[in-house]
N, CA, C and O atoms as a GROMACS GRO file, in nm:
protein
  384
    1MET      N    1  -0.945   0.559   0.357
    1MET     CA    2  -1.015   0.481   0.455
    1MET      C    3  -0.934   0.353   0.478
    1MET      O    4  -0.878   0.296   0.383
    2LEU      N    5  -0.928   0.308   0.601
    2LEU     CA    6  -0.861   0.182   0.634
    2LEU      C    7  -0.964   0.072   0.655
    2LEU      O    8  -1.074   0.097   0.704
    3ALA      N    9  -0.927  -0.048   0.618
    3ALA     CA   10  -1.012  -0.165   0.638
    3ALA      C   11  -0.922  -0.282   0.675
    3ALA      O   12  -0.801  -0.277   0.654
    4SER      N   13  -0.981  -0.386   0.730
    4SER     CA   14  -0.906  -0.508   0.763
    4SER      C   15  -0.950  -0.620   0.670
    4SER      O   16  -1.067  -0.632   0.635
    5LEU      N   17  -0.853  -0.700   0.630
    5LEU     CA   18  -0.885  -0.817   0.550
    5LEU      C   19  -0.957  -0.919   0.637
    5LEU      O   20  -0.926  -0.934   0.755
    6LYS      N   21  -1.050  -0.989   0.579
    6LYS     CA   22  -1.123  -1.092   0.651
    6LYS      C   23  -1.026  -1.201   0.693
    6LYS      O   24  -0.938  -1.238   0.615
    7ASN      N   25  -1.040  -1.253   0.812
    7ASN     CA   26  -0.960  -1.363   0.867
    7ASN      C   27  -0.816  -1.324   0.903
    7ASN      O   28  -0.735  -1.412   0.930
    8CYS      N   29  -0.781  -1.196   0.903
    8CYS     CA   30  -0.648  -1.156   0.949
    8CYS      C   31  -0.653  -1.010   0.994
    8CYS      O   32  -0.752  -0.941   0.972
    9ARG      N   33  -0.547  -0.965   1.055
    9ARG     CA   34  -0.544  -0.830   1.110
    9ARG      C   35  -0.478  -0.728   1.017
    9ARG      O   36  -0.469  -0.610   1.051
   10GLU      N   37  -0.432  -0.772   0.903
   10GLU     CA   38  -0.364  -0.681   0.811
   10GLU      C   39  -0.461  -0.572   0.764
   10GLU      O   40  -0.573  -0.600   0.720
   11GLN      N   41  -0.416  -0.448   0.775
   11GLN     CA   42  -0.499  -0.338   0.728
   11GLN      C   43  -0.466  -0.305   0.583
   11GLN      O   44  -0.352  -0.316   0.540
   12VAL      N   45  -0.567  -0.265   0.510
   12VAL     CA   46  -0.551  -0.222   0.373
   12VAL      C   47  -0.610  -0.082   0.360
   12VAL      O   48  -0.696  -0.041   0.438
   13ALA      N   49  -0.562  -0.009   0.261
   13ALA     CA   50  -0.617   0.123   0.231
   13ALA      C   51  -0.723   0.107   0.124
   13ALA      O   52  -0.704   0.035   0.026
   14VAL      N   53  -0.835   0.174   0.144
   14VAL     CA   54  -0.941   0.172   0.044
   14VAL      C   55  -0.961   0.315  -0.004
   14VAL      O   56  -1.001   0.403   0.071
   15LYS      N   57  -0.932   0.335  -0.131
   15LYS     CA   58  -0.952   0.468  -0.191
   15LYS      C   59  -1.092   0.470  -0.251
   15LYS      O   60  -1.124   0.388  -0.337
   16VAL      N   61  -1.173   0.564  -0.206
   16VAL     CA   62  -1.310   0.578  -0.256
   16VAL      C   63  -1.313   0.697  -0.350
   16VAL      O   64  -1.279   0.809  -0.312
   17ILE      N   65  -1.353   0.672  -0.473
   17ILE     CA   66  -1.357   0.778  -0.574
   17ILE      C   67  -1.501   0.796  -0.619
   17ILE      O   68  -1.563   0.704  -0.672
   18GLN      N   69  -1.553   0.916  -0.597
   18GLN     CA   70  -1.690   0.944  -0.643
   18GLN      C   71  -1.688   0.954  -0.795
   18GLN      O   72  -1.608   1.027  -0.854
   19LYS      N   73  -1.777   0.881  -0.857
   19LYS     CA   74  -1.782   0.879  -1.003
   19LYS      C   75  -1.841   1.008  -1.057
   19LYS      O   76  -1.932   1.067  -1.000
   20ASN      N   77  -1.786   1.048  -1.169
   20ASN     CA   78  -1.834   1.163  -1.243
   20ASN      C   79  -1.846   1.113  -1.387
   20ASN      O   80  -1.751   1.055  -1.439
   21PRO      N   81  -1.958   1.133  -1.452
   21PRO     CA   82  -1.977   1.071  -1.583
   21PRO      C   83  -1.892   1.129  -1.697
   21PRO      O   84  -1.903   1.083  -1.810
   22THR      N   85  -1.809   1.227  -1.668
   22THR     CA   86  -1.728   1.284  -1.775
   22THR      C   87  -1.622   1.185  -1.820
   22THR      O   88  -1.571   1.107  -1.740
   23GLU      N   89  -1.589   1.190  -1.947
   23GLU     CA   90  -1.491   1.098  -2.004
   23GLU      C   91  -1.354   1.115  -1.940
   23GLU      O   92  -1.284   1.016  -1.918
   24SER      N   93  -1.313   1.239  -1.909
   24SER     CA   94  -1.181   1.261  -1.850
   24SER      C   95  -1.171   1.200  -1.710
   24SER      O   96  -1.066   1.150  -1.672
   25HIS      N   97  -1.281   1.205  -1.635
   25HIS     CA   98  -1.280   1.146  -1.500
   25HIS      C   99  -1.269   0.994  -1.507
   25HIS      O  100  -1.197   0.933  -1.428
   26ILE      N  101  -1.339   0.934  -1.601
   26ILE     CA  102  -1.331   0.789  -1.620
   26ILE      C  103  -1.189   0.750  -1.658
   26ILE      O  104  -1.137   0.649  -1.610
   27LYS      N  105  -1.126   0.827  -1.745
   27LYS     CA  106  -0.989   0.798  -1.786
   27LYS      C  107  -0.894   0.805  -1.668
   27LYS      O  108  -0.800   0.726  -1.660
   28LYS      N  109  -0.916   0.898  -1.575
   28LYS     CA  110  -0.830   0.911  -1.457
   28LYS      C  111  -0.842   0.787  -1.368
   28LYS      O  112  -0.742   0.736  -1.318
   29ILE      N  113  -0.964   0.738  -1.349
   29ILE     CA  114  -0.984   0.619  -1.267
   29ILE      C  115  -0.917   0.498  -1.332
   29ILE      O  116  -0.850   0.419  -1.265
   30LEU      N  117  -0.934   0.484  -1.463
   30LEU     CA  118  -0.872   0.372  -1.534
   30LEU      C  119  -0.720   0.382  -1.532
   30LEU      O  120  -0.651   0.280  -1.521
   31ALA      N  121  -0.667   0.503  -1.543
   31ALA     CA  122  -0.521   0.522  -1.538
   31ALA      C  123  -0.466   0.482  -1.402
   31ALA      O  124  -0.361   0.419  -1.393
   32GLU      N  125  -0.537   0.518  -1.296
   32GLU     CA  126  -0.491   0.481  -1.162
   32GLU      C  127  -0.496   0.330  -1.142
   32GLU      O  128  -0.405   0.273  -1.082
   33THR      N  129  -0.598   0.266  -1.193
   33THR     CA  130  -0.609   0.120  -1.185
   33THR      C  131  -0.496   0.053  -1.262
   33THR      O  132  -0.436  -0.043  -1.214
   34ARG      N  133  -0.467   0.103  -1.382
   34ARG     CA  134  -0.358   0.047  -1.462
   34ARG      C  135  -0.222   0.067  -1.394
   34ARG      O  136  -0.136  -0.021  -1.399
   35THR      N  137  -0.204   0.182  -1.330
   35THR     CA  138  -0.079   0.208  -1.258
   35THR      C  139  -0.058   0.106  -1.147
   35THR      O  140   0.053   0.056  -1.128
   36LEU      N  141  -0.164   0.075  -1.073
   36LEU     CA  142  -0.152  -0.027  -0.968
   36LEU      C  143  -0.119  -0.163  -1.027
   36LEU      O  144  -0.044  -0.240  -0.966
   37GLN      N  145  -0.174  -0.194  -1.143
   37GLN     CA  146  -0.143  -0.322  -1.208
   37GLN      C  147   0.002  -0.326  -1.254
   37GLN      O  148   0.070  -0.428  -1.238
   38ILE      N  149   0.051  -0.217  -1.311
   38ILE     CA  150   0.189  -0.211  -1.359
   38ILE      C  151   0.286  -0.221  -1.243
   38ILE      O  152   0.393  -0.281  -1.256
   39ALA      N  153   0.251  -0.163  -1.128
   39ALA     CA  154   0.340  -0.158  -1.012
   39ALA      C  155   0.352  -0.292  -0.941
   39ALA      O  156   0.434  -0.307  -0.850
   40GLU      N  157   0.272  -0.389  -0.979
   40GLU     CA  158   0.273  -0.519  -0.913
   40GLU      C  159   0.415  -0.577  -0.912
   40GLU      O  160   0.480  -0.586  -1.016
   41GLY      N  161   0.461  -0.615  -0.796
   41GLY     CA  162   0.593  -0.674  -0.783
   41GLY      C  163   0.706  -0.575  -0.758
   41GLY      O  164   0.817  -0.617  -0.725
   42CYS      N  165   0.681  -0.447  -0.772
   42CYS     CA  166   0.784  -0.346  -0.746
   42CYS      C  167   0.790  -0.319  -0.596
   42CYS      O  168   0.689  -0.285  -0.536
   43PRO      N  169   0.908  -0.334  -0.534
   43PRO     CA  170   0.917  -0.315  -0.388
   43PRO      C  171   0.901  -0.170  -0.344
   43PRO      O  172   0.882  -0.146  -0.224
   44PHE      N  173   0.908  -0.074  -0.435
   44PHE     CA  174   0.900   0.066  -0.396
   44PHE      C  175   0.764   0.129  -0.421
   44PHE      O  176   0.745   0.248  -0.392
   45LEU      N  177   0.670   0.053  -0.473
   45LEU     CA  178   0.538   0.108  -0.504
   45LEU      C  179   0.429   0.033  -0.430
   45LEU      O  180   0.443  -0.085  -0.398
   46CYS      N  181   0.322   0.102  -0.403
   46CYS     CA  182   0.206   0.045  -0.335
   46CYS      C  183   0.144  -0.065  -0.421
   46CYS      O  184   0.131  -0.049  -0.542
   47HIS      N  185   0.105  -0.174  -0.359
   47HIS     CA  186   0.044  -0.285  -0.432
   47HIS      C  187  -0.107  -0.275  -0.429
   47HIS      O  188  -0.167  -0.246  -0.325
   48GLY      N  189  -0.169  -0.298  -0.543
   48GLY     CA  190  -0.314  -0.300  -0.551
   48GLY      C  191  -0.366  -0.440  -0.529
   48GLY      O  192  -0.309  -0.536  -0.582
   49TYR      N  193  -0.472  -0.454  -0.451
   49TYR     CA  194  -0.529  -0.586  -0.424
   49TYR      C  195  -0.659  -0.611  -0.499
   49TYR      O  196  -0.683  -0.722  -0.545
   50ALA      N  197  -0.742  -0.508  -0.511
   50ALA     CA  198  -0.872  -0.526  -0.574
   50ALA      C  199  -0.929  -0.392  -0.617
   50ALA      O  200  -0.888  -0.287  -0.570
   51ALA      N  201  -1.024  -0.399  -0.708
   51ALA     CA  202  -1.099  -0.280  -0.749
   51ALA      C  203  -1.242  -0.325  -0.775
   51ALA      O  204  -1.266  -0.431  -0.833
   52PHE      N  205  -1.337  -0.243  -0.732
   52PHE     CA  206  -1.477  -0.271  -0.759
   52PHE      C  207  -1.551  -0.139  -0.763
   52PHE      O  208  -1.496  -0.035  -0.728
   53GLN      N  209  -1.677  -0.145  -0.806
   53GLN     CA  210  -1.752  -0.021  -0.820
   53GLN      C  211  -1.900  -0.039  -0.791
   53GLN      O  212  -1.954  -0.150  -0.800
   54THR      N  213  -1.963   0.071  -0.757
   54THR     CA  214  -2.109   0.080  -0.748
   54THR      C  215  -2.151   0.182  -0.854
   54THR      O  216  -2.067   0.229  -0.931
   55GLN      N  217  -2.277   0.215  -0.859
   55GLN     CA  218  -2.320   0.315  -0.956
   55GLN      C  219  -2.259   0.452  -0.927
   55GLN      O  220  -2.235   0.530  -1.019
   56LEU      N  221  -2.233   0.481  -0.799
   56LEU     CA  222  -2.186   0.614  -0.761
   56LEU      C  223  -2.037   0.624  -0.730
   56LEU      O  224  -1.980   0.733  -0.734
   57HIS      N  225  -1.972   0.511  -0.697
   57HIS     CA  226  -1.834   0.516  -0.651
   57HIS      C  227  -1.749   0.404  -0.713
   57HIS      O  228  -1.799   0.298  -0.750
   58ALA      N  229  -1.620   0.432  -0.724
   58ALA     CA  230  -1.520   0.330  -0.758
   58ALA      C  231  -1.433   0.311  -0.634
   58ALA      O  232  -1.404   0.408  -0.564
   59PHE      N  233  -1.392   0.189  -0.606
   59PHE     CA  234  -1.313   0.157  -0.488
   59PHE      C  235  -1.185   0.087  -0.530
   59PHE      O  236  -1.189  -0.009  -0.608
   60LEU      N  237  -1.072   0.133  -0.481
   60LEU     CA  238  -0.943   0.069  -0.505
   60LEU      C  239  -0.890   0.022  -0.370
   60LEU      O  240  -0.871   0.103  -0.279
   61VAL      N  241  -0.866  -0.107  -0.357
   61VAL     CA  242  -0.813  -0.166  -0.233
   61VAL      C  243  -0.664  -0.185  -0.253
   61VAL      O  244  -0.620  -0.254  -0.345
   62MET      N  245  -0.585  -0.120  -0.164
   62MET     CA  246  -0.440  -0.117  -0.182
   62MET      C  247  -0.369  -0.152  -0.052
   62MET      O  248  -0.427  -0.151   0.056
   63GLU      N  249  -0.243  -0.182  -0.067
   63GLU     CA  250  -0.154  -0.202   0.047
   63GLU      C  251  -0.153  -0.074   0.130
   63GLU      O  252  -0.148   0.036   0.076
   64CYS      N  253  -0.158  -0.090   0.260
   64CYS     CA  254  -0.154   0.026   0.350
   64CYS      C  255  -0.009   0.055   0.386
   64CYS      O  256   0.057  -0.025   0.453
   65ILE      N  257   0.040   0.170   0.342
   65ILE     CA  258   0.176   0.212   0.375
   65ILE      C  259   0.167   0.341   0.454
   65ILE      O  260   0.114   0.441   0.405
   66ARG      N  261   0.218   0.339   0.573
   66ARG     CA  262   0.210   0.457   0.661
   66ARG      C  263   0.329   0.549   0.638
   66ARG      O  264   0.434   0.507   0.589
   67GLY      N  265   0.311   0.675   0.673
   67GLY     CA  266   0.423   0.768   0.668
   67GLY      C  267   0.401   0.887   0.578
   67GLY      O  268   0.496   0.960   0.549
   68GLY      N  269   0.281   0.910   0.534
   68GLY     CA  270   0.256   1.025   0.450
   68GLY      C  271   0.274   0.994   0.303
   68GLY      O  272   0.296   0.880   0.263
   69ASN      N  273   0.263   1.099   0.223
   69ASN     CA  274   0.280   1.081   0.079
   69ASN      C  275   0.370   1.189   0.022
   69ASN      O  276   0.406   1.285   0.090
   70LEU      N  277   0.403   1.174  -0.102
   70LEU     CA  278   0.496   1.265  -0.167
   70LEU      C  279   0.442   1.407  -0.171
   70LEU      O  280   0.518   1.502  -0.151
   71GLU      N  281   0.314   1.423  -0.196
   71GLU     CA  282   0.255   1.557  -0.201
   71GLU      C  283   0.271   1.630  -0.067
   71GLU      O  284   0.305   1.748  -0.065
   72GLN      N  285   0.247   1.559   0.044
   72GLN     CA  286   0.263   1.620   0.176
   72GLN      C  287   0.408   1.660   0.200
   72GLN      O  288   0.435   1.768   0.254
   73LEU      N  289   0.500   1.574   0.162
   73LEU     CA  290   0.642   1.603   0.181
   73LEU      C  291   0.683   1.725   0.101
   73LEU      O  292   0.755   1.812   0.151
   74MET      N  293   0.639   1.733  -0.023
   74MET     CA  294   0.677   1.848  -0.107
   74MET      C  295   0.612   1.977  -0.059
   74MET      O  296   0.669   2.085  -0.074
   75ASP      N  297   0.493   1.968   0.000
   75ASP     CA  298   0.431   2.086   0.059
   75ASP      C  299   0.516   2.139   0.175
   75ASP      O  300   0.529   2.260   0.192
   76MET      N  301   0.572   2.047   0.253
   76MET     CA  302   0.655   2.088   0.368
   76MET      C  303   0.794   2.133   0.326
   76MET      O  304   0.844   2.233   0.377
   77GLU      N  305   0.857   2.060   0.234
   77GLU     CA  306   0.998   2.081   0.200
   77GLU      C  307   1.021   2.165   0.075
   77GLU      O  308   1.129   2.222   0.057
   78GLY      N  309   0.922   2.174  -0.011
   78GLY     CA  310   0.943   2.240  -0.139
   78GLY      C  311   1.015   2.147  -0.235
   78GLY      O  312   0.990   2.026  -0.236
   79ARG      N  313   1.104   2.201  -0.313
   79ARG     CA  314   1.179   2.120  -0.409
   79ARG      C  315   1.273   2.026  -0.336
   79ARG      O  316   1.344   2.067  -0.244
   80LEU      N  317   1.275   1.899  -0.377
   80LEU     CA  318   1.357   1.798  -0.309
   80LEU      C  319   1.492   1.784  -0.377
   80LEU      O  320   1.502   1.792  -0.500
   81LYS      N  321   1.595   1.764  -0.296
   81LYS     CA  322   1.730   1.740  -0.349
   81LYS      C  323   1.742   1.593  -0.391
   81LYS      O  324   1.677   1.507  -0.332
   82MET      N  325   1.823   1.566  -0.492
   82MET     CA  326   1.837   1.430  -0.546
   82MET      C  327   1.881   1.331  -0.438
   82MET      O  328   1.833   1.218  -0.437
   83ASP      N  329   1.972   1.371  -0.348
   83ASP     CA  330   2.018   1.279  -0.244
   83ASP      C  331   1.904   1.234  -0.153
   83ASP      O  332   1.901   1.119  -0.110
   84SER      N  333   1.811   1.324  -0.124
   84SER     CA  334   1.700   1.287  -0.036
   84SER      C  335   1.602   1.193  -0.107
   84SER      O  336   1.539   1.110  -0.042
   85VAL      N  337   1.590   1.204  -0.238
   85VAL     CA  338   1.501   1.117  -0.313
   85VAL      C  339   1.559   0.977  -0.324
   85VAL      O  340   1.484   0.879  -0.329
   86ARG      N  341   1.689   0.965  -0.327
   86ARG     CA  342   1.755   0.834  -0.336
   86ARG      C  343   1.758   0.759  -0.204
   86ARG      O  344   1.783   0.639  -0.201
   87HIS      N  345   1.733   0.827  -0.095
   87HIS     CA  346   1.738   0.768   0.039
   87HIS      C  347   1.623   0.667   0.055
   87HIS      O  348   1.509   0.700   0.020
   88PRO      N  349   1.649   0.545   0.107
   88PRO     CA  350   1.544   0.442   0.117
   88PRO      C  351   1.416   0.486   0.187
   88PRO      O  352   1.308   0.451   0.138
   89PRO      N  353   1.420   0.561   0.299
   89PRO     CA  354   1.291   0.604   0.356
   89PRO      C  355   1.212   0.693   0.260
   89PRO      O  356   1.088   0.690   0.260
   90MET      N  357   1.281   0.770   0.179
   90MET     CA  358   1.212   0.852   0.081
   90MET      C  359   1.146   0.764  -0.024
   90MET      O  360   1.036   0.793  -0.070
   91GLN      N  361   1.214   0.657  -0.062
   91GLN     CA  362   1.156   0.566  -0.160
   91GLN      C  363   1.028   0.504  -0.104
   91GLN      O  364   0.931   0.483  -0.178
   92LYS      N  365   1.027   0.477   0.025
   92LYS     CA  366   0.908   0.423   0.089
   92LYS      C  367   0.796   0.526   0.087
   92LYS      O  368   0.681   0.494   0.059
   93CYS      N  369   0.831   0.652   0.117
   93CYS     CA  370   0.731   0.758   0.118
   93CYS      C  371   0.675   0.780  -0.022
   93CYS      O  372   0.554   0.800  -0.038
   94CYS      N  373   0.759   0.778  -0.122
   94CYS     CA  374   0.715   0.801  -0.261
   94CYS      C  375   0.629   0.688  -0.312
   94CYS      O  376   0.554   0.706  -0.409
   95SER      N  377   0.636   0.572  -0.250
   95SER     CA  378   0.562   0.458  -0.299
   95SER      C  379   0.414   0.466  -0.262
   95SER      O  380   0.334   0.386  -0.310
   96LYS      N  381   0.378   0.559  -0.182
   96LYS     CA  382   0.240   0.568  -0.139
   96LYS      C  383   0.152   0.632  -0.238
   96LYS      O  384   0.032   0.646  -0.215
   0.00000   0.00000   0.00000
C-alpha cells in the first residue's frame, strides 16, 4: 500500500501484515523489522521509517522504491548471472 507523509508529497510504502499468534509468525515479523533497522544507511537497501501495530495487524512504513522486486525478476528470468546482479539498476531492484 502507498501512503503520503504528512506535510509533503513523498510517498512511502506501508506493508500490512496480518498477525497470526504462532511463535514462528511473530519471529518473522520481528526479523523483518530488525532487517530494516540493520539496513539503515545502506544505499542499496530499502529504508524503514516506522513500525506500529494493532491487535490484528503489524505495519511497516518503508521507503517507496519503484521498479519491482527480486522475486518478480527471478520469476521472469530464472537464475541470474553474476554480471547482471552487479549492475547498478539490479542493485536498486534488489533493494526493494
